N, C-alpha and C positions, 0 to 999 in steps of 0.2 A: 555531636547533631548539628550541621550547618543551619537547616529550615527547622521551624516547629512540625508539628505533626498535621499530616494533610486531612483537610475535612472535607465532605461532599459539600457541592455546591447546588443548591436550591432555590428557586423561587427569588434569584439576584443574591442570595446569602451563602455565606459560610455556614454549613450547617455539621454538628459534632454526628459521627454515627452511632446508630442506636448498639452498636457491636463493641466490646471491649478488647477484641482482637486485632492487632496490628501486623503488619509485615514490614521487615527493613528495607529499607531504599538504598542500593547501594551503589557509590560511584565505581565503574570499570576502570576508570583512568589511575584508580590507587586506593581502592577498598575500601575509602572512608564511607561513613554513615552520613549520609546527605539528610534523610528524614524516614517517616514513619507511614505507611499506608493503610488504614483500616479494612478490614475484611467485613465489608457492609451487609447488612441483612435482608431479608423480603421488605420486611418492614421500612429501611430505607428506599428500596426500590419503589412502594406502592406511595409514599409518600411523593417521592419525585415525580411518578406517572400522574398521579391526579392534580399538582402543580400545572405538570405539562399540557393535560387534556384542558385545564379551566385556558391556560394562555392561549391556546389552539382557536378557540371560539373567537378571540379577538385579533391574532394576529393573522390568521386565514382570510382575513377580510380586508386588511390592510393590501391597497392596490401593491400591483408588484414593483411598480416603477418607485414606489415609497421604498419597499422592505429593502429592495438594494441599496438604498441611499446609507442603511447601515454599514454594507461592506464598502461604499465608496471611502466613509471613513475609516473602518478597518483598515483597509489595505496602507493606508496614510500611515496610520498608529503601527501597521508590521514593519513598515519601511524607515518610521522612527527609528523603534526600536530594535532594530534589526542585529545590531552586534549583543543586546542583551540577549536576546531570543537565543542566539548562536551560542553562547556560552552556557547557556542552560542546558540546549541539547547537549551539547560535547560533554557536560559536566554528569547529567543522568545516562548517557546514551555510550559514551566513549568514543565518538569519532571524533575525525579532528574539526580544528577551529573550520577550513576553509570548507568541509564536507559540510558540517552543521549550518554555516552560511548560505549554502547551495540549497540546504532543504529549505531553510525559512524561504529565500528566493523563488523556489517552487512555491510553497505557502503564498506569495506574492500575487504570483499567476494565476493560480487557481483560484482564487480571490479576485481577481482583475476579471476572469471569466464569468463569474456567477454574476458580474455586474451586468452583463450584456446580455443576461438573462430575459430582459424585460422584447427585447428585438427579437429573438426564440420562440417564444411561448403566446407568440401572439396569436394562434389558432386560426382556422380557417372558415370562410363563408362563402357559399356558391348557390345561385340560384339553380335547383336541380330540375324543375319543371317551372311551368307559368305560374306564376305567383307564390312559390313554392321554393324557400329559402332551408338548408342545412348548414350548419355551424357546428365546428368544435373548441371548447374550452379547455384550458387545463387548471384541475383543482387539486390541491394538496393529499398527499395519503392521510396524513393524520399526526400522532405521535410516534416517531420512528427513532430505533435504539441504534446506536452506531458502537461498534466493540472494536477497539482498533490496538494494534501490535505496539512491539519494544523497538523495532528497529527503525522507524520514524516519528519520532513524538511530536512532531509539527506538521511534517506535510500529510500523513496519514488522515490525522483528525481533518486537516483542510481539504482534504478529497470530498469529504461529505458534507460540514458544516456550512458552508459557504452556500453551498447548490441546493442542499436540503430545505433550509432555512429560507433561503430567499424565494424557494417555491411556496412556502407559505405554512411547511410542518415545522412542529417543536419538537424538540432532540432532547433524547437520554444517552449521553456520550459516556462510556464506561472506558478507562485508559487502562494501559498495561499496568497491572501493578508493579513492575521496574522500575517506570519511567513516566510518574503521576503529573510529574512539575510543570512540565511546557503546557498539557493541557489547562491548569489551574491558573496559568497566566495567560493561556489564549481567551478564557471567559472574562476574566478582568479587562483585556484589552477590548473584548465586544461589547463588554457594557460600558467602558468610556465611547465606546461606537455608540451608544442610544440603541442596543438591541435590550427589549422589553423584558423585565424581569419573569422569569418561568420560560420563555421560549427554549432558552439550552440551558439544560442543567449536567450535574456528572455526579455519576455513583459509583464509587471507587470499591473493587473486591477483588475476588478471584472466581472458581470456577463456582460457586453457590451464586453469584451475581449474575453469571453468562446464562446459567440453567433457568434462573428466576427472570431474564430477561427473555428467553426462548418461551416460555409458559406463560407469561402474563397476558392475560385478556385487554389491556387496557394498551398495549403497543402492538401496531399496525402492520410497521414493517421493521426489518433487521439488516444491518451490514454487518459483516464481519470479515476481518482482514487477520491472518495470521498461517498457521500449519494445515497442511491439506487435513492432517488427522481430527483436528477440531474443526475445520471449516465443514467435513461432513457431519460432524454431531450437530454443530449449529444449524445446519443446514436442514438435516432431518427433524431437528428436536421443533424448530422455531415454525418450519411448515406444519407438521403435523397438528399444530396449534391455528393452521389457517393465515398465517402471514406473509405479506410478500416478503422474501427472502433473496438476498445475493452475498454469496460468500466467497472471499477470494482465500485460494490456499498457496501450497510451495511449489517448488518450482525446481528444475533440473536443466538447465539452459545451455544447447550446445552450440557452440561456435564450430563452423564447416572452415578449414582453412585448406585452399588449394594452392597446388604449385606456383599458380602464376602470381599469387596474392603478394604486394608491394610490401618487402620485408618488414621497413623500419616503423609503417605505418600499422601494419597487421600486429605486430610485437608490443607497440607502446598500447596499442587498443585492446589487445588479451590481457596484460599485465594488469592495466586500470580495470579492467571488467571485473575481473577476479578478487582485485585487493580493495577495491573501494569501498567505503563503509567496514571494512574488513571482511568483504562477504557476505556481509548479514542484509543482503536483499536480495527481493525475489526477483530480480532481472540480472543478479551476478552470473558471469561467466563461470560454470561450474563444471564444464568437459567440453575440451575441445578434440573434435575429430580432424587428425591430422590424412590429410589425402593425399597418397603419394607422397614424394621427394619434398618433402616440407624441413627436412632437418635446419638446414639456415636460421629459419624461422625461429624452431623450436627453441636453438642457442641465444636467436636475440631475445626471445621471451625471458630467457633465463635472465640476459644481461638486465633487462628492464625492471624484472622481479628483484632482483637485487638493489636497486636504485630504494625499493620501496622500505624505509627504516619504520622499525615500530617505536612508537613513540615520537618521533618526526611527521612523517608524512603517511604514518599509520595508526589507526586506533585501534583503540581495544576492543574485544569482543565482549558480549554481555555478561559473565559473569564466570567464575571457577568452574562452574559444572560446563558450561559450553567452551570451556578451551580444554577441559578434560578430553570432552565427545570428539573437539573437529583433531585433536591429537591421537586419540583412539585408532578415527577412521585412517589415519596418515599411517601406524604403525602397521594397521590390519593389512594397509596395502602392500605394504613394505612385505610384511611377511608371505605374501601371496604370490611373490614375484614380481611385482611393478617397481621401477627403479627412480628414487627419489632424487630429482636433479637440482630442487632447492628445496630445504628444509628449514620450517618454521618453527619446529618441535623446540619447546622449552625455553623460550623468549621470556628474557627479565630484562626491563628497562630501570637503566639506571637511575635511582631517587623516586620510582615508582616498583619498587619492588614486590607493591601488593596488590598491582594491576593486573588485569586480565589479559596478555599481549600472545598473540600467535603471527609468527612471521608469515610473509608470503611464501608458498608450498608448490612447487612444481612438479608433480608425477608423471612418468613417462612408461610406457608400454602398459598401461590398464587396460584390462579384456572387461567386456561389456558386463560380465556376472561377478565384477567386485564390487562391495558395497559401495565405495567410493566412487563407483561409475554410475549406480541404480539410486543412490540415496542422496536426497537434499544434506549438503554438511553445515550450511551457513557458516561457513571461513572461508578466509583467504587461500583456498587450496582451488588447484586446478587440476584435473585429470585428464592427460593424453591418451587417447583410442586412437590404434590406426587403424585405416581403410583402404584398399587397393584404389578404389574410385569413389565417383560421387555417390551411386546408386548403393551402395556398400556404405555410404556415408548417411545419406539418408535414410537409410532402413535401421542404422542405431538411433539414428534420433528418431523416428518413428517409433518404433519400440518402448522409447521411455515414458509413462503413463503420464506425465506432466505435459504441460502445453502455455507456460508462460512467452516464452521467446525462444527464438533462434537466429545465429547470425550465419552469413558467409562471408568471407574474405576471398575477392578474386578479383581481376582487371577484366573479367570481361561478362559483357552485357547478358549473352546468352545463358552462360553458366549460371550468373546472379537470380535469373528469369526462373530457372529452372529450380531452381533450391526454392526460390518464394512459394512459387506452385506446389511445391511437394511436401514441404517442412510443416509436420504438423504441430502447432503452434499461434498464438492470436497474435501476437508484435515479433516481427521479421526487422534485422539489419542487415543492410549490406555497406560492408566496411566498417562498422556501428557495433562495438560490444556490448553495449548496453541500449537497445532500441526504443527507450518510453519516449512514445509520443506527446509531442508536444500539444498545450490546449488549443483550439478546441478540441481535438481528436482525443479519443478516451482510452482509456488504461483497463486493458482486461485481456484474459489470457483463454484457452480452452482445457478441455481434457479434467484432469486431477487438478488443474489450478485455479477452476472457477465453478462454482456452482450456483446454478441460477441464470435468469435471463436480463441481458443487457449490462451495463457497466456504470459505476460510480462517478466517475468524472466525465467531462466532455458534452457531447451535445448528446449522446445515447444516456447519461443520466437522468434527462428528462423523463424517460419513459418509466423508470424507478422509481422516481420520486413524486409523481403526479398520477392522477387517475386522469381520464379523457371524457370528457361528457359529451354529447352529441346532441346537437336539437335539429328539429323540424318544424318549421312555422309555415302556416298560412293564413293570411286575411282576409284574402278577396274570394269572393265564389265565382267562379266562372262558370260559362255556357258549357264549355268543353274541358272534358278531364278524361282522364287515362290513369293506368295504374300507378304512376308515378306520384297522384295529386289526388 
């Protein structure tokens, strides 16, 4: 085992869990044992919440311009340790080093945005009648809990940590039990940056802790990122406890490729979108709708896909179970009549025979009723569905229950606008396979890809992480008054 057993982090200290049960943390790269993570108890959570509540009484009263100074220093530390942090992400998640570095760079950008929050939450003041003023002020929600997934061990925690804490909240962070190492390093850097003890706490565990977070009366808000199935359960359970809740689920992103699309640009974008991060991202291209005569583009996509080599520029999938599930989808599609143009099944990387790899896979002649067309695969697989025109393509996209992203590849501005206005997704790309907005624009989908109001990142996150207080003031008695005074 490369690293010692993981502990919880409460009140600025590593605290052993009260549980004696542990789960193995396995590197997808080669199947080696990295560490063990505790399956924490409700008592562990109670301790962390008590510490966070106490810290909130002090932290929430610190002026925001002082709170963000922590994140200026944290940003510098992320930049200083970028290689170390990237290697840790690669080790526990299985990404390529370049992908891991890009994830940490996004974490830096997210932190940079948090540093700008004092300029965005100044509130408003207006004389609404003679001698009467109304003003608004942003107040933190309280103790918030953030439940984060395995696919971005650094970026997704940093979707929530900088904004929520800079806005005055204290936090319980629950990492994915399969990638806990990056979160533990994040809290160390934040402590070095000057974050007071108790403001950010980590409680490790599995389903039991997630349920305890949803039910805990001392937690005021919950965010979750993961599968749609679990996102629905978390939203229902946490909101039943009258918490503020925002959960992000899965996706089945459709790329509409029109006949006039630029061949090489489209092919490289589609291949990169379906294979980046081994397809383990909710913004990955999962279904391509081929509109009309686009066979030359499909042929070039296959060329580009074959340039993606497992263990070289394609990382591992998270587990042996994930590998088996992805390959099962491919086999099922083939049995149902689809044509496998590029086959990534049974991939073994030399020297890493115990790793979990699936090669890039392109499947043509998929029909909308096939499971490979309807369900989130979360692997480097793209299904090609044929459509005669844009309206049929949009009907296929609209019928999909998810709504994270959609994209259109065309050289026609009119066609692009037509798709933008009609696609049922929260994030749209034009000639971009992964249309993730950059800060200050927020990340968030529609339909079964998001439950709750607002977003976790960007300007839209302010509404989730704060409460708005409205104050009306009158000091001077006026001889004439109206209904407003």
